[in-house]
N, C-alpha and C positions, 0 to 999 in steps of 0.2 A: 428371643432374638427378633429384631425388627425386620420388616419386609422392605427391602430396598429395590426400587424400580428405576431403571435409567430414564432420564428425561427423553421425551420424544425428539426425534431428529427433525427439527423444523428449519428448513432451508429456504423458506419462502421469501425472506428478506436478504439473502446472501448477496444478490446482485447490487442491491441498494447499499449495503454495507461496504462492498468492494468499491463501488463508485465513490463513496465518501472517503475511503482510504486513499484512492487515487487523487481526489481533490486536495486532501490535506497534505499529501506527499508533494504535490506540485507546489502548493503554497510554501512548504518548507524549503523546497529547492529555490524558489524565487527569493525568499528571505535570505538564504545562504548566499546566493549570488549578489544580492544587494550589499551584504555585509563585507564582501570581498573588497569593495571600494574603500573600506575604512581600516584596512590592515596593510601594514608594510612587510609583514612576516611571510617570507616565501613558504616556510613550513606550514603556517596556518592556511595560506592559499591552497597549497597542495592537499591538505586535509579536507578542505571544503570541496575541492574538485573530486577527490576520491569518494567522499560521502555522497555527493550528488550523483556520481556514477552508480553507486549502490542503490540510490533511490530510483534511478532510471530502470535498473534491472528489476527492482521491486514493482514498479509500475507495469513493466512488461508482464511480470508474473500475475499481477492483479488482473490485467486485461485478458490473459489466457484463462484465468479462473472464471471470469465473467462469461467468456465464450463457452466454457465447459458447463457452467450453470445454466446458461440459456439453452444449450442443446439438451441438457437433462430435463429441463422444465418442458420442453417440446415433446419429449418422449413419454412423459408421465400422463 
């Protein structure tokens, strides 16, 4: 039987990763908004708006995680 050990919990770059995720999500939102100018479909416009709203919610969650990570790093 092999000896399995879990990987160490390295959170040192979590804030950086979260910031990158925010950056990429904002870029995707901007591209989606630009694409709205090229569609006449109300259904497609609504889908883009809904997806961007979900992206806004994700960004809010990422920002909350960054705050949590920052406070965790200060207490360590």
